[in-house]
C-alpha positions in Angstrom: 4.9 13.7 42.2 4.5 13.0 38.4 7.2 13.8 35.6 6.4 16.7 33.7 5.1 16.7 30.2 6.4 19.1 27.5 4.3 20.4 25.1 6.6 21.0 21.9 4.2 22.5 19.5 0.9 22.1 17.2 -0.7 23.0 14.4 -4.7 24.4 13.6 -6.5 24.3 10.1 -8.1 27.2 9.3 -11.5 27.2 11.0 -13.1 29.0 8.0 -12.9 26.1 5.4 -15.8 24.0 4.3 -14.2 20.7 4.1 -17.2 18.8 2.6 -17.8 21.4 -0.3 -14.0 20.5 -0.8 -15.0 17.1 -1.3 -12.2 16.1 1.4 -12.7 13.2 3.8 -12.1 13.5 7.6 -8.6 12.1 7.6 -7.6 14.8 5.4 -8.2 17.6 8.2 -6.4 15.0 10.5 -3.6 14.8 8.2 -3.1 18.5 7.7 -3.1 19.2 11.3 -0.8 16.2 12.5 1.9 16.8 9.9 2.0 20.6 10.2 2.2 19.8 14.3 5.1 17.5 13.9 6.7 20.4 11.7 6.0 23.0 13.9 7.6 20.6 16.9 10.4 19.6 14.7 9.6 15.8 15.4 9.8 13.3 12.8 6.9 10.7 12.2 9.2 7.9 13.0 9.6 9.4 16.4 5.8 9.4 17.3 5.2 6.1 19.6 1.6 6.7 20.6 -1.5 8.8 19.3 -4.8 10.1 20.6 -8.0 11.4 18.5 -10.4 13.4 19.9 -13.7 13.4 18.7 -17.6 13.9 19.4 -19.9 12.5 16.6 -18.1 11.3 13.2 -20.3 8.5 13.2 -23.2 11.2 12.6 -21.8 14.0 10.7 -19.2 12.0 8.4 -20.7 8.3 8.7 -17.3 7.3 10.1 -16.2 5.6 13.1 -12.9 4.0 14.4 -10.9 7.4 13.8 -8.0 6.0 15.8 -7.3 3.7 12.9 -7.2 6.4 10.4 -4.4 7.9 12.3 -2.0 5.4 10.7 -3.3 6.5 7.3 -1.4 9.9 8.0 2.1 8.4 7.4 3.6 4.9 6.7 5.8 5.5 10.0 2.7 5.4 12.2 1.6 2.1 11.1 1.6 -0.4 14.3 1.5 2.4 16.7 -0.9 2.3 19.6 -3.9 4.9 18.9 -7.2 5.4 20.5 -10.4 7.7 20.0 -11.8 9.8 22.6 -15.3 11.1 23.2 -16.6 13.3 25.6 -19.0 15.9 23.9 -17.3 19.1 23.2 -14.6 18.0 25.9 -13.6 15.2 23.6 -10.0 16.8 22.6 -9.3 17.4 26.1 -9.9 13.9 27.1 -7.3 12.7 24.5 -5.0 15.1 25.9 -5.5 13.5 29.5 -5.1 10.0 28.1 -1.7 11.0 26.4 -0.4 12.7 29.2 -1.2 10.0 31.5 0.6 7.8 29.4 3.9 9.9 29.2 3.6 10.2 33.1 3.5 6.5 33.6 6.7 6.0 31.4 4.9 3.9 28.7 5.7 6.5 26.0 8.2 9.5 25.3 6.6 11.0 22.5 2.7 11.4 22.0 0.5 13.2 19.4 -2.9 14.1 20.2 -5.4 15.4 17.6 -9.0 16.7 17.7 -10.9 16.8 14.6 -14.8 17.4 13.5 -16.4 17.7 10.3 -19.8 19.4 11.0 -20.6 21.2 7.7 -21.8 18.1 6.2 -25.5 18.7 7.2 -28.0 21.3 7.8 -28.0 23.4 10.8 -31.3 21.8 11.8 -29.8 18.2 11.4 -26.3 19.2 13.1 -28.5 20.7 16.0 -30.2 17.4 16.8 -26.8 15.5 16.5 -25.2 18.0 19.0 -28.3 17.1 21.1 -27.0 13.7 21.8 -24.3 15.5 24.1 -27.4 15.9 26.4 -29.7 13.2 27.5 -31.4 13.1 24.2 -34.6 11.5 25.1 -35.4 14.1 28.1 -33.6 17.2 26.8 -33.2 17.0 23.0 -35.3 14.7 21.1 -38.1 17.1 19.1 -36.5 20.2 20.1 -35.0 22.7 17.9 -31.5 23.4 18.6 -31.7 22.0 22.0 -28.2 23.1 23.6 -28.9 27.2 22.7 -32.0 26.5 25.1 -30.1 24.6 27.8 -27.3 27.1 27.8 -30.3 29.8 28.1 -31.5 28.1 30.8 -27.9 28.6 32.4 -28.3 32.2 31.9 -31.8 32.2 33.2 -30.5 30.5 36.5 -27.7 33.4 36.8 -30.6 35.8 36.7 -32.8 34.1 39.4 -29.9 33.9 41.8 -27.7 37.1 41.1 -29.6 38.9 38.4 -28.1 39.1 34.6 -28.1 41.8 32.2 -28.2 40.9 28.6 -25.8 43.8 27.7 -23.2 42.0 29.3 -23.5 38.8 27.2 -23.6 41.1 24.0 -20.3 42.4 25.4 -18.7 39.1 25.9 -20.1 38.0 22.2 -18.4 41.5 20.6 -15.0 41.2 22.6 -14.8 37.3 20.9 -15.2 38.5 17.4 -12.9 41.5 17.9 -10.3 39.3 19.3 -10.9 36.9 16.3 -10.0 39.4 14.0 -6.3 39.3 14.9 -6.5 35.7 14.6 -5.6 34.5 11.0 -7.6 31.3 11.5 -10.4 32.1 13.2 -13.7 31.4 11.5 -15.0 34.9 11.7 -12.2 36.9 11.3 -13.7 38.7 8.4 -17.2 38.9 10.0 -18.8 42.3 11.6 -19.9 42.2 15.3 -20.3 45.0 17.8 -22.3 45.3 21.0 -25.3 47.2 19.3 -25.9 44.3 17.2 -25.2 41.6 19.4 -27.8 43.7 21.6 -30.1 43.7 19.0 -33.8 42.2 19.4 -34.8 41.9 15.5 -34.8 39.4 13.1 -31.0 40.5 12.3 -30.3 38.7 15.5 -32.9 36.0 16.1 -33.6 34.2 19.3 -32.8 30.6 19.2 -33.0 29.2 22.7 -34.7 31.6 25.3 -32.7 34.5 25.9 -29.5 33.1 23.6 -29.5 34.8 20.0 -27.3 34.0 17.4 -25.1 36.4 18.5 -24.5 34.6 21.8 -23.6 31.3 19.6 -20.5 29.7 19.1 -19.9 28.7 15.3 -20.7 25.4 13.3 -17.1 24.4 12.3 -15.0 22.3 10.1 -11.5 21.8 11.7 -8.8 19.9 13.4 -6.1 20.7 15.9 -3.1 19.0 16.7 -0.3 18.9 19.7 3.1 17.1 20.5 3.2 15.9 23.9 6.8 14.5 25.2 8.6 13.0 28.1 11.4 14.8 30.1 13.9 12.2 28.5 12.9 13.1 25.4 12.4 16.9 25.8 16.1 16.7 27.0 17.2 15.2 23.6 15.2 17.5 21.6 16.5 20.6 23.3 19.9 19.6 22.9 19.6 18.6 19.1 17.8 22.2 19.0 20.0 24.2 20.6 17.5 25.6 23.3 17.5 25.0 26.9 14.8 22.6 28.5 13.5 25.1 30.5 12.4 27.1 27.6 9.7 24.4 26.8 6.4 24.8 28.5 4.9 21.8 30.2 1.3 20.7 31.3 1.7 22.2 35.0 -1.8 21.1 36.2 -5.4 19.7 35.0 -8.4 19.2 36.5 -11.3 16.8 35.3 -14.7 16.3 36.6 -18.1 15.0 35.5 -21.3 16.3 36.7 -24.9 14.7 36.4 -26.0 14.8 32.7 -29.3 16.4 32.9 -29.2 20.2 33.3 -31.9 20.4 35.9 -29.9 17.7 38.0 -27.0 20.1 37.9 -29.0 23.1 39.3 -30.9 21.3 41.8 -27.4 19.9 43.3 -25.9 23.7 43.2 -28.8 25.2 45.1 -27.9 26.8 48.4 -24.0 27.0 47.3 -22.0 29.9 45.6 -21.5 28.3 42.1 -24.1 27.6 39.9 -21.9 24.9 38.3 -19.8 23.8 41.1 -18.1 20.7 39.5 -16.8 23.2 36.9 -15.4 25.2 39.9 -13.9 22.2 41.0 -12.0 21.2 38.1 -10.4 24.8 37.7 -9.7 24.6 41.4 -7.9 21.2 41.1 -6.0 22.5 37.9 -4.5 25.5 39.7 -3.8 23.4 42.7 -1.8 20.8 40.5 0.0 23.6 39.3 1.0 24.7 42.5 -1.1 28.2 41.9 -2.9 29.9 45.0 -5.7 31.2 42.6 -6.3 32.8 39.1 -3.7 35.4 39.9 -0.8 32.6 38.9 -1.8 33.1 35.4 -1.9 35.6 32.8 -4.9 34.7 30.6 -7.4 32.2 29.9 -8.9 30.2 26.7 -12.7 29.1 27.7 -15.4 27.5 26.6 -17.8 30.1 25.2 -20.1 27.6 23.6 -22.7 30.4 24.2 -22.2 33.9 26.0 -23.7 32.3 29.0 -20.8 29.8 29.1 -18.1 32.1 29.2 -20.1 34.4 31.7 -20.2 31.4 33.9 -16.3 30.8 33.6 -15.5 34.5 35.0 -16.7 33.7 38.3 -15.9 30.0 38.3 -12.3 31.0 37.5 -12.4 33.2 40.6 -11.9 36.3 38.7 -14.4 37.9 40.4 -16.7 36.7 43.2 -19.8 34.4 42.7 -22.4 36.0 40.8 -20.5 39.3 39.8 -18.7 38.3 36.5 -20.2 41.5 35.0 -18.0 43.2 37.0 -15.0 41.8 34.8 -17.0 42.4 31.7 -17.6 46.1 32.7 -14.0 47.1 33.8 -12.2 45.2 30.8 -10.4 42.7 33.0 -11.2 39.9 30.3 -9.7 42.0 27.3 -6.6 41.6 25.6 -5.0 44.4 27.8 -7.0 43.6 31.0 -5.6 41.9 34.1 -6.9 38.5 33.1 -7.7 38.1 29.2 -10.1 36.0 28.1 -10.2 34.2 24.7 -7.4 36.3 22.6 -8.0 33.6 20.0 -11.8 34.7 19.5 -12.9 31.4 21.7 -15.4 29.0 20.3 -17.7 32.3 19.3 -15.2 34.1 17.2 -12.3 31.5 16.5 -14.9 28.4 15.8 -15.9 25.4 17.6 -15.4 21.8 15.8 -16.3 20.3 18.9 -13.7 17.3 19.0 -10.9 19.9 18.1 -11.6 22.4 20.7 -9.9 21.1 23.8 -6.8 20.7 21.7 -6.9 24.0 19.8 -7.2 25.6 23.6 -4.1 24.0 24.7 -2.2 24.8 21.6 -3.3 28.7 21.9 -1.9 28.6 25.3 1.4 26.7 24.0 1.7 30.0 21.8 1.0 32.4 24.4 3.6 31.3 26.7 6.1 30.8 24.4 5.5 34.2 22.6 4.4 32.9 19.2 1.0 33.8 19.3 1.5 36.6 16.7 -1.1 39.7 17.0 -3.3 37.7 19.7 -0.1 37.8 21.8 -0.6 38.6 25.9 2.4 40.5 26.8 4.4 38.6 29.8 2.3 35.5 29.3 3.9 32.7 31.2 1.0 30.8 32.5 -2.2 30.2 30.4 -5.2 28.2 31.6 -8.0 26.4 29.5 -11.5 25.3 30.4 -13.2 23.0 28.0 -16.7 21.4 28.9 -18.7 18.9 27.4 -22.7 19.0 27.1 -24.6 21.5 29.7 -21.4 21.5 31.9 -21.2 17.8 32.0 -17.7 17.0 31.5 -15.0 19.7 32.6 -11.4 19.5 31.8 -8.9 22.4 32.8 -5.4 22.8 31.9 -2.6 24.7 33.0 0.1 25.4 30.6 3.5 27.1 30.6 6.4 27.7 33.0 6.8 26.9 37.0 7.9 29.7 39.3 
């Protein structure tokens, strides 16, 4: 059994900001997130021993690679520490967390900072959509196609429709719920936007189609943003708890994790899953592995989820893949209120990617940060009552790289 990895705290930038208009380099986002995380965790820069950066495509959006090196630009105390940048499309932040937790579990380091970052508002929506296409098999699924990812996730909805039936009113309800949740998130990109189910179901130019059944209201946001967390070993957590005057068992840990990679072509994923219960079986395996490692029998052991709603169809998929309903019956949890903040298994009290925003490389880190806030009772107006364990699901590509964490307290 591996030693637990403790989550001391973290920080998220305001996802409504446009850092290009502010004429700020991507390192400025990293700096704000990292220094904010250290302040929240009450850890000094001199105590940080290793750092990991999650980022998808800074070379395209910001014309900048080698982001691990930029970590040491944040504070002079960081010069000389080992750093690395990790890329797995929209799951880049979670992969960075996995690398950091592995180092702590191996006993290499006691204090790690993970920062996820993406600057996406530097180009037009058309050019940005083309950049995002590189998270698929570009030559075969994205080249020459306007907005390829809405179309890929539209096909996910079509596959549900073919197997089980799918009413778009349930996708509209998911969209409206995430926008509503975002109103209670002070750093959500859409916190002042208007959306309801009627608008999400609108089939006019007010809500145009961008990819098959996917319309604007079904899409996550184009976002500039960064999020950072501080992870530590049991030895450091014990010293930290003593100096902070808190019990070590009041500090949440990464209870479990899952990680799986499916074929990159969406058509191969669908072909592989034919005859099975789950449309994306590798996503299901990721979630089950996280529950198993956390010592939980199933979804009943958690009090909420931050999931990857890059489009409403991906959240619809997550509902049955988490086991909230039987396969193909996600609509039941939408209709009966199970996934609302007062429901049995709330999903995305932050607003998720649709409401809070989706700076691609930062999303996995932001999800774990929000899980930490939920289980420590520091989520403010987003707080889910009685939360002791929260799960995340972060997906890169069209369900290609999947990572899930369970954060909280055992027992």
